[in-house]
N, C-alpha and C positions, 0 to 999 in steps of 0.2 A: 872946422874942428869937429871931431866926432863927439856926439852927445853921450854922456855916461848915464845909464839907467840904474837907478837905485833898486837893489833886490827887494828891500822892504816895501817899497812903493808898489812893486809888481804883486807881492803877496797880498797887500792891502786891497789892491784893485780887484784881484781875483776872489778874495774871500768876503768882501763886503756884501754882495748880493745874497750869498748863502746865509750870512749872518742875519740879514734883514728878513729872509724867508723863515728862518728858524724862529726868530723873535716874533714874527707875525703869527706863526703856528702856536707858539707858546701863549701868546696873548689871547688867541682864539680859544685855546683850551681852558685858560683861566676864566675867560668870559662865560664859556659854556658851563663850567663847573659852578660859577657864581650864580648863573641864571637858574640852574637846576636846584641849587640850595634855596634860592629865593622862592622858586615854585613850590618846593617841598614845604618850606616854612609857611607860605601863604595857604597851602592845602591843609596843613595841620591847624592853622588858625581858623580856617573855614569850618573844619570838622568840629573843633571845640565850640565855635559859635553856634553851630547847628545843634550840638548836644545840649548846650546851655539853654537854647531856645526851646528844645523839646522838653527838657526838665521843667522849665518855667511853665510851659503849657500844661504839663501834667499836674504840677502843683496847683495851678490856677483852677483846673477842672476839679481837682479833689476838694479844694477850699470852697468852690462854688457849690459842689454837691453836698458837702457837709453843712454849709450855711443854709441850703434849701431843706435838708432833712432834719437838722438839729438846731435850726435857728431859734426855735421856741423853747430850748432846753432850760435856760435860766428863768424864763417866764413861768414854765411849768413847775419848776422847783419852788418858786416863791408862792405860786398859787396853792400849793399843798397846805400852807398855813391856814388858808380859809377853811378847808375841810377839817383840819386838826382843831381849830377853834370852835367850829360848829359841833363836832363830836364831844369836845370837852364841856361845852355849854349844855348839850343834851344830857350828859352824865351828871353834871352838877345840879341841874334842875330836877332831874329824876330822883336824886338822892337827898334833895333838900327837904328836911322834916317840916319846915314851915309851909311848904307848898303841897304836901301830900294830901291835905284835906280839901284842896281846891278842886272843885268839880270839873273845871276846864283844863286841868293839868294834862290828862291823857290826850285830849284833842290837840293841845299845844305841842306835846311830844310827837304826835303823829305828823304834824306839819313839819317839824324839824327833820323827821325821818324822810319825808318826801323830798325836802331840799337836799339832804345828804345823798339820796339815791339819784336825784337829777344831776348833782355835781359829779358823782361817781360815773354816771353814764356819759357825761361830757368828757371826762378824763379818758374813758375807754375809747371814745370816738376819735380822740386826738392822740392815741397810742400811749397813754399814761395808764399803766396797769399795775395793780397791787401785787406784791410778792406774796405768794402762798408759802408760809413758813411753819405754821403749827404742825407739830408731830413730824417734822422733817429734821434730818441731820443738820447740825449747825454748819453753816457755810460762811467762812470769814470774808468771802468776796461779796456776799449779799446781806449778811447779818452782822449785828453788833451786839455782843453779849453785855447785858447790863447787870445781871446777877445770876447766881447759881442756886438751884433748888434741889432738895432731896426728893426722890420719887422712886419707890421700890419697884414700880411697874414700868419704869422708863429706862432705856439704856443711857449711859452717860453721853452727854453731847447732843441729846435730842432737845428740840425746842418745845418747851412746855407752855410758854405764855408769850403773847405778843404785847409788848408795852407800847410801842408806836409802830404803825404800819410803814412798810417800805414800799418803794415804787420803782418801776422801770419806765424810762422814756424810750420807746422802741427797744433797741437792744442795749441801751446804756443804762447804768444804774443811776437813778435819779436821787434816791435816798435809801440807805440800808434799813432793814427792819431792826428795831431795838427789841431784844428778846431776853427771856429768862430761859436758861438751859438746865437740863438735869446734870447733876454732878455725881461722881462715884460715891456710893454710900460709905460713910466712915465706919470702920469697925471699932466697936467699943472695947475697952480693956478686958471686960469679962469674956467677950467673944474671942478676942485675941488669945487669952489664956486657954480657952477651950480648944481653939484650933491648934495651939502649940502642944497641948496635952494629947490631943488626938494624934498628932504627927509623931509624938514620942512613943506612944503605944504601938503605932503601926510599925515603927522602926524596930521595936523589940520583938 
């Protein structure tokens, strides 16, 4: 009896190897694409990690440098009170009416001045420097105005008096200078009337 061959079976037999080959290629392409994506992702993570590490290193170097250069900032700021108290004591004793007749007063004041100078010298050696403010233009970055004074010979905004000395620690402000500054001279009513009258005459 002659065997009947199914046409569908023939097509399946002939097409199955081709299908497997195409499927294999497709799988390889997917695997390659996935691998490239993973490599790219890993590369990006590595770059970010390196950037974070570099930023951390720079921050650490900056903090170490600032700690080395400005580590004594708070100590220096608190130490200023020693000089302030010494200067106040000097002024108080000097102006004390009860001590003016004391023959040893001048010698005592000289000793206080020596201590003041020694302390100032120590400050300067450790980069603590007094702000030169007298007869200078008021600078809000370094000065703190405590009061205003009239002075016909000074321009408005000029520092006329130092109430409390200010200091720098290296290039940083340790404490601002407390100062009195010149204010614009107030024009009295009589002067205002005279100016107005003069202006009226000029217009005519």
